C-alpha positions as MATLAB code, in Angstrom:
seq = 'MHYNKIKKILAVMAIGSLLTLTAAGCSYNNNSSNTTSTSTEVETVDINNLFSDRDLNSSYDASSPKITLSDSSISSDSDNAKVSGNTVTISAGGTYIITGSASDAQIVVDAGTDKVQLVLDNVSLTSSSAAAIYVKQADKVFVTLADGTTNSISTSSDSVEMDDSTVDGTIFSKDDLTFNGNGTLNITSTKTNGIVGKDDLKLVSGTINVTSGNHAIEGKDTISVKEAVITANAGKDGLHSDGTVSVVGGNININNSVEGIEGQVINMAGGNTNVVSSDDALNAATADSNTSNNPEASDSNAILNISGGKLTVNANGDGLDSNGAINISGGETYVSGPTNDGNTAIDFGSECVVTGGVLVAAGSSGMVEAMSDKSTQAVMTVNASSNSGTITVSDSSNNKVVEYTPDKQYACVTISAPTLQVGQTYKVTCGTTSEDITLNSTVTSNVQATMGGGMRGGQMQPPSDQNGQMQNKMNRGNMQNKKTN';
ca = [
       0.000    0.000    0.000;
       1.391    3.401   -0.999;
       2.110    6.198    1.424;
      -0.646    8.427    0.028;
      -3.276    5.693    0.452;
      -2.175    5.160    4.042;
      -2.304    8.893    4.616;
      -5.913    9.025    3.394;
      -6.894    6.109    5.602;
      -5.319    7.773    8.637;
      -7.171   10.989    7.782;
     -10.502    9.170    7.730;
      -9.731    7.561   11.079;
      -8.975   10.995   12.547;
     -12.256   12.414   11.238;
     -14.149    9.467   12.689;
     -12.592    9.919   16.135;
     -13.492   13.614   16.116;
     -16.873   13.280   14.936;
      -9.217    5.687   -7.343;
      -6.915    0.568  -23.295;
      -6.709    1.384  -26.072;
      -6.767    4.841  -27.597;
      -9.950    4.095  -29.577;
     -12.937    6.245  -28.662;
     -10.942    9.262  -27.409;
     -11.503   12.672  -28.947;
     -11.211   16.326  -28.016;
     -12.769   19.315  -29.718;
     -11.054   22.654  -29.125;
     -13.463   25.444  -30.092;
     -11.285   28.240  -28.751;
      -7.639   29.188  -28.657;
      -5.629   26.918  -26.386;
      -3.226   28.842  -24.188;
      -1.610   26.406  -21.795;
      -0.619   27.863  -18.457;
       2.174   26.260  -16.500;
       2.240   25.391  -12.819;
       5.302   26.693  -11.028;
       5.867   23.156   -9.771;
       6.147   21.509  -13.174;
       9.630   20.216  -13.958;
      10.447   21.532  -17.434;
      11.686   18.872  -19.837;
      14.591   20.202  -21.891;
      14.832   17.855  -24.869;
      18.201   19.273  -25.881;
      19.670   18.278  -22.545;
      18.172   14.809  -22.538;
      19.910   13.659  -25.725;
      23.414   14.469  -26.948;
      24.340   14.890  -30.617;
      26.024   11.483  -30.428;
      22.829    9.907  -29.057;
      20.918   11.206  -32.061;
      23.530   10.178  -34.632;
      23.039    6.564  -35.722;
      25.469    6.684  -38.646;
      28.535    4.449  -38.741;
      31.458    3.513  -40.973;
      30.523    0.354  -42.887;
      34.221   -0.609  -43.017;
      34.414   -0.853  -39.218;
      35.574   -4.154  -37.669;
      33.061   -6.986  -37.836;
      32.119   -9.636  -35.329;
      30.465  -12.621  -36.983;
      28.438  -14.911  -34.745;
      28.189  -18.629  -35.420;
      27.523  -21.782  -33.417;
      30.623  -23.402  -34.890;
      33.094  -20.531  -34.604;
      32.783  -16.822  -33.725;
      35.155  -14.572  -35.675;
      36.387  -11.008  -35.193;
      38.250   -8.568  -37.471;
      39.711   -6.619  -34.565;
      42.395   -7.300  -31.972;
      40.243   -5.198  -29.631;
      37.406   -7.722  -29.894;
      38.903  -11.013  -28.790;
      37.066  -14.345  -28.987;
      37.394  -16.938  -26.257;
      35.103  -19.899  -26.771;
      31.608  -18.483  -27.132;
      32.446  -15.076  -25.578;
      33.558  -11.930  -27.400;
      35.217   -9.263  -25.236;
      35.563   -5.725  -26.607;
      38.387   -3.926  -24.807;
      38.692   -0.572  -26.620;
      36.504    2.172  -28.012;
      35.261    2.304  -31.573;
      32.541    0.897  -33.792;
      31.933   -2.842  -34.113;
      29.458   -4.329  -36.590;
      27.860   -7.507  -35.293;
      26.163   -9.999  -37.588;
      25.291  -13.688  -37.712;
      23.612  -16.136  -35.365;
      24.649  -17.944  -32.187;
      22.437  -20.078  -29.967;
      24.592  -19.702  -26.834;
      27.106  -16.849  -26.774;
      27.860  -13.552  -25.056;
      29.239  -10.153  -26.047;
      31.091   -8.321  -23.253;
      32.155   -4.669  -23.381;
      35.072   -3.915  -21.040;
      36.520   -0.747  -22.556;
      37.514    1.415  -19.605;
      36.554    5.037  -20.241;
      36.073    4.643  -24.014;
      32.864    5.042  -25.993;
      31.728    1.956  -27.911;
      29.204    1.633  -30.735;
      27.667   -1.788  -31.364;
      25.909   -1.994  -34.717;
      23.407   -4.861  -34.833;
      23.088   -6.086  -38.420;
      20.540   -8.936  -38.521;
      21.809  -10.506  -35.306;
      20.292  -13.568  -33.628;
      21.914  -14.088  -30.235;
      20.923  -16.218  -27.261;
      22.703  -16.713  -23.947;
      21.760  -19.429  -21.504;
      24.075  -18.407  -18.661;
      24.013  -14.578  -18.370;
      23.211  -11.389  -20.260;
      23.614  -11.818  -24.002;
      25.152   -8.333  -24.203;
      26.962   -7.292  -21.014;
      28.541   -3.855  -20.613;
      31.008   -4.284  -17.774;
      32.750   -0.948  -18.214;
      32.706    1.899  -20.721;
      32.137    5.614  -20.791;
      29.052    4.988  -22.900;
      27.720    2.325  -25.240;
      25.564    3.021  -28.304;
      23.521    0.110  -29.646;
      22.668    1.012  -33.237;
      19.969   -0.959  -35.040;
      21.055   -0.980  -38.674;
      18.383    0.287  -41.048;
      16.032   -2.377  -42.335;
      17.392   -5.133  -40.079;
      15.653   -7.410  -37.584;
      17.683   -8.410  -34.560;
      16.739  -10.907  -31.863;
      18.472  -11.083  -28.476;
      17.355  -13.479  -25.732;
      18.384  -15.141  -22.500;
      16.869  -17.934  -20.454;
      19.085  -17.623  -17.366;
      18.272  -16.478  -13.880;
      20.056  -13.493  -12.359;
      23.780  -14.180  -11.905;
      26.522  -12.520   -9.873;
      29.260  -11.075  -12.071;
      31.943   -8.525  -11.155;
      30.270   -7.677   -7.847;
      26.981   -6.983   -9.609;
      23.712   -8.815  -10.071;
      23.361   -9.200  -13.824;
      19.663   -9.562  -14.459;
      18.836   -8.594  -18.030;
      19.111   -9.782  -21.612;
      21.039   -6.579  -22.362;
      22.733   -5.330  -19.186;
      24.901   -2.229  -18.854;
      26.671   -0.879  -15.780;
      27.223    2.430  -17.596;
      25.338    4.806  -19.909;
      23.455    3.020  -22.680;
      21.780    4.448  -25.796;
      19.663    2.715  -28.449;
      19.324    4.354  -31.863;
      19.007    3.498  -35.551;
      15.991    2.478  -37.611;
      16.053   -1.296  -37.375;
      14.059   -3.669  -35.178;
      15.203   -5.272  -31.935;
      13.293   -8.157  -30.364;
      14.290   -8.921  -26.784;
      13.163  -11.939  -24.787;
      13.984  -12.750  -21.179;
      11.944  -15.543  -19.672;
      13.114  -15.045  -16.080;
      14.741  -11.628  -15.694;
      14.549   -8.114  -17.165;
      14.726   -7.217  -20.832;
      16.977   -4.133  -20.963;
      18.832   -2.922  -17.850;
      20.874    0.285  -17.644;
      22.500    1.000  -14.293;
      23.198    4.590  -15.347;
      21.358    6.663  -17.967;
      19.283    4.683  -20.468;
      18.162    6.402  -23.674;
      15.817    4.980  -26.298;
      16.230    7.355  -29.201;
      14.817    5.508  -32.206;
      14.161    2.134  -33.746;
      11.503   -0.482  -33.043;
      12.080   -2.282  -29.753;
       9.881   -5.210  -28.691;
      10.437   -6.646  -25.219;
       8.959   -9.741  -23.595;
      10.246  -10.323  -20.075;
       9.536  -12.247  -16.920;
      10.390   -9.211  -14.825;
      10.698   -5.537  -15.858;
      10.751   -4.941  -19.598;
      13.027   -1.862  -19.490;
      14.853   -0.739  -16.368;
      17.084    2.314  -15.948;
      18.556    3.111  -12.562;
      19.147    6.847  -12.993;
      17.014    7.800  -15.990;
      14.999    6.389  -18.861;
      14.464    8.791  -21.765;
      12.389    8.023  -24.867;
      12.536   10.226  -27.967;
      11.282    8.570  -31.176;
      11.503    4.850  -30.436;
       8.557    2.540  -31.040;
       8.367    0.337  -27.955;
       6.143   -2.649  -27.267;
       6.433   -4.296  -23.870;
       4.910   -7.407  -22.340;
       6.283   -7.610  -18.830;
       5.920   -9.884  -15.844;
       6.359   -6.794  -13.678;
       6.816   -3.181  -14.827;
       6.976   -1.903  -18.378;
       9.386    1.036  -17.830;
      10.971    1.059  -14.373;
      13.458    3.580  -12.831;
      14.660    4.462   -8.661;
      15.280    7.933  -10.782;
      13.460    9.845  -13.763;
      11.441    8.545  -16.702;
      10.971   11.081  -19.525;
       8.891   10.409  -22.628;
       9.179   13.212  -25.175;
       8.046   11.342  -28.295;
       7.750    7.985  -29.987;
       5.116    5.299  -29.520;
       4.976    3.154  -26.398;
       2.617    0.223  -26.026;
       2.801   -1.589  -22.702;
       0.372   -4.417  -23.357;
       0.873   -6.317  -20.135;
       2.456   -5.213  -16.843;
       2.046   -5.005  -13.112;
       2.882   -1.302  -13.132;
       3.238    0.335  -16.510;
       5.706    3.173  -15.903;
       7.407    3.741  -12.560;
       9.985    6.282  -11.420;
      10.562    8.887   -8.760;
       9.852   11.567  -11.372;
       7.817   10.797  -14.490;
       7.693   13.358  -17.302;
       5.181   12.703  -20.080;
       5.948   15.432  -22.618;
       5.141   13.914  -26.008;
       4.501   10.829  -28.084;
       1.674    8.323  -27.937;
       1.677    6.050  -24.883;
      -0.747    3.208  -24.146;
      -0.530    1.260  -20.894;
      -2.360   -1.811  -19.590;
      -1.546   -2.707  -15.984;
      -2.788   -5.047  -13.284;
      -1.752   -2.432  -10.711;
      -0.918    1.268  -11.207;
      -0.474    2.441  -14.794;
       1.854    5.343  -13.926;
       3.438    5.420  -10.484;
       5.731    8.208   -9.246;
       7.326    6.964   -6.031;
      10.560    6.279   -4.224;
      11.297    2.885   -2.725;
      11.112    3.982    0.918;
       7.651    5.495    0.553;
       6.207    2.453   -1.194;
       5.840    0.423    1.964;
       3.394    0.634    4.827;
       6.296    0.090    7.253;
       7.131    3.762    6.735;
       3.743    5.493    6.472;
       4.969    8.883    7.665;
       7.837    9.106    5.169;
       7.867   12.259    3.094;
       7.847   11.680   -0.660;
       7.857   15.267   -1.864;
      10.406   14.290   -4.535;
       7.886   12.026   -6.258;
       6.295   13.952   -9.121;
       4.205   13.017  -12.157;
       4.276   15.726  -14.835;
       2.064   15.514  -17.922;
       2.767   18.344  -20.357;
       2.287   16.869  -23.834;
       1.583   13.839  -25.989;
      -1.321   11.427  -25.735;
      -1.563    9.029  -22.811;
      -4.181    6.272  -22.588;
      -4.211    3.844  -19.691;
      -6.254    0.843  -18.568;
      -5.387    0.122  -14.943;
      -6.769   -2.285  -12.387;
      -4.900   -0.284   -9.746;
      -4.562    3.490   -9.772;
      -4.515    5.062  -13.212;
      -2.252    8.004  -12.376;
      -0.458    7.664   -9.048;
       2.100    9.888   -7.336;
       3.225    9.623   -3.757;
       3.911   13.343   -4.076;
       2.362   15.706   -6.625;
       0.733   15.432  -10.042;
       0.978   18.357  -12.476;
      -1.085   18.303  -15.679;
      -0.306   21.208  -17.998;
      -0.838   19.840  -21.525;
      -1.359   16.834  -23.764;
      -4.298   14.436  -23.722;
      -4.771   11.974  -20.870;
      -7.443    9.255  -20.861;
      -7.783    6.882  -17.921;
      -9.875    3.732  -17.622;
      -9.237    3.189  -13.962;
     -10.113    0.627  -11.299;
     -13.549   -0.746  -10.494;
     -12.662   -1.503   -6.855;
     -12.835    1.163   -4.162;
      -9.340    0.372   -2.891;
      -7.880    2.308   -5.834;
      -8.824    5.321   -7.888;
      -8.293    6.821  -11.335;
      -6.079    9.638   -9.971;
      -4.191    9.140   -6.704;
      -1.702   11.545   -5.145;
       0.083   12.221   -1.881;
       0.057   16.014   -1.819;
      -1.839   17.637   -4.684;
      -2.960   17.389   -8.308;
      -2.695   20.696  -10.162;
      -4.405   21.072  -13.555;
      -3.309   24.059  -15.641;
      -3.826   22.802  -19.190;
      -4.386   19.833  -21.458;
      -7.262   17.398  -21.766;
      -8.059   14.980  -18.962;
     -10.758   12.309  -18.754;
     -10.209    9.891  -15.877;
     -12.896    7.321  -15.086;
     -12.848    4.869  -12.211;
     -14.171    3.941   -8.794;
     -15.360    6.562   -6.325;
     -14.255    5.029   -3.005;
     -10.970    6.954   -2.787;
     -11.610    9.847   -5.159;
      -9.586   12.949   -4.287;
     -10.101   16.669   -4.769;
      -8.058   18.435   -7.416;
      -5.939   21.258   -6.012;
      -7.357   24.748   -5.786;
      -4.055   25.848   -7.369;
      -5.525   24.564  -10.646;
      -6.107   27.339  -13.174;
      -8.039   25.267  -15.726;
     -11.580   24.212  -14.893;
     -11.904   20.608  -13.743;
     -15.015   18.687  -12.709;
     -15.487   15.368  -10.927;
     -18.886   13.854  -11.712;
     -20.850   10.994  -10.197;
     -21.420    8.323  -12.864;
     -23.540    5.928  -10.756;
     -21.592    2.753  -11.643;
     -22.092    3.301  -15.354;
     -20.358    2.082  -18.509;
     -20.044    3.287  -22.085;
     -18.965    6.530  -23.734;
     -18.349    9.686  -21.724;
     -19.293   12.873  -23.584;
     -19.194   16.505  -22.482;
     -21.156   19.066  -24.506;
     -21.570   22.808  -24.024;
     -24.837   24.779  -23.998;
     -24.749   25.004  -27.827;
     -24.443   21.207  -28.015;
     -20.843   21.433  -29.201;
     -18.882   18.362  -28.156;
     -16.044   19.346  -25.821;
     -14.532   15.921  -25.164;
     -15.405   12.254  -25.656;
     -13.864    9.039  -24.356;
     -14.958    5.403  -24.004;
     -13.406    3.645  -20.983;
     -12.679   -0.070  -21.178;
     -14.767   -0.968  -18.149;
     -17.376    0.191  -15.675;
     -16.814    3.371  -13.693;
     -18.474    5.148  -10.763;
     -17.131    8.665  -11.297;
     -15.177   10.645  -13.847;
     -12.802   13.628  -13.615;
     -12.786   15.899  -16.665;
     -10.781   18.951  -17.678;
     -10.264   20.726  -21.002;
      -9.123   24.210  -22.097;
     -12.608   25.080  -23.370;
     -14.361   24.468  -20.029;
     -15.303   27.787  -18.473;
     -16.290   28.627  -14.916;
     -19.896   29.827  -14.729;
     -21.022   27.730  -17.709;
     -23.277   24.668  -17.662;
     -22.273   21.483  -19.468;
     -24.134   18.297  -20.317;
     -22.155   15.294  -19.112;
     -23.278   11.954  -20.567;
     -22.014    8.714  -19.064;
     -23.295    5.777  -21.057;
     -27.081    6.127  -21.102;
     -27.433    8.784  -18.396;
     -26.908   12.519  -18.644;
     -26.584   15.325  -16.123;
     -26.201   19.086  -16.379;
     -23.184   20.313  -14.423;
     -22.613   23.992  -13.689;
     -19.007   24.901  -13.017;
     -19.399   27.137   -9.958;
     -15.645   27.249   -9.373;
     -12.404   26.128  -11.035;
     -12.657   22.831   -9.157;
     -16.180   21.389   -9.030;
     -17.490   18.028   -7.859;
     -20.757   16.300   -7.008;
     -19.110   13.077   -5.830;
     -19.446   11.773   -2.278;
     -16.468    9.499   -1.645;
     -16.696    6.290    0.326;
     -13.188    6.485    1.804;
     -11.260    9.707    1.557;
     -14.006   12.308    1.441;
     -15.757   13.831   -1.532;
     -15.815   17.414   -2.749;
     -18.726   19.666   -3.606;
     -18.236   22.975   -5.328;
     -14.545   22.812   -4.616;
     -15.025   22.106   -0.898;
     -14.108   18.818    0.723;
     -16.937   16.958    2.443;
     -16.428   14.289    5.140;
     -17.552   10.802    4.130;
     -20.630    9.372    5.771;
     -20.296    6.583    8.326;
     -16.504    6.853    8.325;
     -15.802    4.218   10.939;
     -17.877    1.494    9.331;
     -16.562    2.211    5.857;
     -13.017    2.348    7.154;
     -13.372   -1.116    8.638;
     -14.900   -2.470    5.423;
     -12.067   -0.956    3.386;
      -9.401   -2.506    5.590;
     -11.130   -5.873    5.414;
     -11.364   -5.707    1.597;
      -7.875   -4.414    0.930;
      -6.184   -6.414    3.705;
      -3.584   -3.614    3.887;
      -1.318   -5.320    1.330;
       2.085   -3.799    0.663;
       3.279   -2.815   -2.806;
       6.793   -3.515   -4.009;
       8.935   -1.324   -6.207;
      11.370   -3.857   -7.634;
];
């Protein structure tokens, strides 16, 4: 159980003692100029600082040394890429073109402080004992997917101890790692992670498909996505970092995961991202605050920023979750959230500030939270009476403001769009029922929460029968802990 959920439960107990897809079906109609204001708490994503010129440059010299994989004999053109049995060890910087097929081999990069470029040119590589590509030491490694090629890398091993590290990925790097180029890379790891970067991990371009028993893509410090097309089917998380995840472009499809995207700071600034998760779709949290053993821990460093792109999530847990703050200043965000009252479509530890963009978040009403009064764009939370089907908001002239079809039933929906204006009345249709909602303030709600308290006209209201509902909630949820690894 996350810190912010525990905090809400403790708040209810205190009140009692004193007295929470697919992109199909989403649309937004902007009938006025869209000037996006910015919350002072939004972390600005500087694309130029995320990616170096070298990260963006996938060119290479075709006459560079070649490493040819084979089950019978692996060959190398370079003295700096020595072959010993079924292992190739690269000991100096430069570009190395890898081609061929090997059913049980390993490529090791141990190049000191040099930069190394590995060009994958129709490679098929499997390792049964450790990571198929293992970066032991280098200043930085660039994995370039040669144009028009299809490359397959896999491992069937458990985690192994190597060089005082736990090597637990099909491609594992102890230093900075960048993927670029316009080829395709298929990664399979039946027991461990797909891609692991213990420093900065950058996914610039190319098509990357990951199937893993654990996390699909893990970056310790940062994960940054620019133009890559990523498909992930993960036993645990899709994109996982104890640091920052930044998505500024590309297409990400996390088809199966426990948590879709997790990091201390998550920046969604561009691209098209679709997430399906059995738990939280997006989760901004640090490890210490993700356990009920430390319920009072501050997690003010956990932030979820949504400033651009299109994000569509289908979550059985929380749709958008931050143990600190959520800032929504742009883009389009569509949430098909949980049906159980132990989670909610939007969950946060401190505040959720809406200053721009389009937001439609549908889910259960048991732990629904009030949007912050720091919000400068109108936002409404509407009772949907356990409905299903398309959500449509229309203005007084019957112009469609926004439309979205969640993947499952929902009890309430939170909606914001640049064209919503305080003082105006809107027709909100949820499935077969409609209701006229007048926006009396920037933050408006007609939802009475079961757990954490509802909000009417921007004012929080205490839940009815807090003690009884609190006991029912604890019995249902059984106070289970969440893990971050």
